[in-house]
C-alpha positions as CSV (number, residue, x, y, z in Angstrom):
1,M,111.6,100.6,110.3
2,Q,111.4,103.3,107.7
3,E,109.1,101.1,105.6
4,L,106.8,100.7,108.6
5,D,106.7,104.5,109.0
6,L,105.8,104.9,105.4
7,L,103.1,102.3,105.6
8,I,101.6,103.9,108.7
9,S,101.7,107.3,107.1
10,A,99.9,106.0,104.0
11,L,97.2,104.4,106.2
12,M,96.7,107.6,108.1
13,E,96.3,109.5,104.8
14,N,93.8,107.0,103.6
15,L,91.9,107.3,106.9
16,A,92.0,111.1,106.7
17,S,90.6,111.1,103.2
18,R,87.8,108.7,104.2
19,L,86.9,110.7,107.3
20,G,87.1,114.0,105.5
21,S,83.5,114.0,104.3
22,L,82.3,113.6,107.9
23,F,83.8,116.8,109.0
24,P,82.9,119.8,106.8
25,R,85.1,122.2,108.7
26,S,88.8,121.8,108.1
27,E,89.7,122.7,111.8
28,T,87.4,119.9,113.1
29,R,88.8,117.4,110.6
30,D,92.4,118.2,111.5
31,R,91.6,117.9,115.2
32,A,90.0,114.5,114.7
33,I,93.0,113.2,112.7
34,R,95.4,114.5,115.4
35,Y,93.3,112.8,118.0
36,I,93.4,109.4,116.2
37,K,97.2,109.8,115.7
38,G,97.5,110.4,119.4
39,L,95.6,107.2,120.1
40,F,98.1,105.2,118.0
41,S,101.1,107.0,119.5
42,Q,103.5,105.6,122.1
43,C,102.0,107.9,124.8
44,E,101.9,106.1,128.2
45,R,98.5,107.5,129.2
46,K,95.9,108.0,126.5
47,N,93.0,110.1,127.6
48,G,91.6,113.3,126.1
49,W,93.5,115.6,128.5
50,H,97.0,114.0,127.8
51,L,96.3,113.9,124.0
52,A,95.3,117.6,124.0
53,E,98.7,118.5,125.5
């Protein structure tokens, strides 16, 4: 399981670096990455309101 976590972490870092140029402001870039992580999470209901909490 730890290997899977490391793989997912590496993939998210890769995605963040690829998306970085699309978001010039660091706050917007961080928010977009957190939103994507929320979409991949184990959260039961995945909409913008629940991910924001």
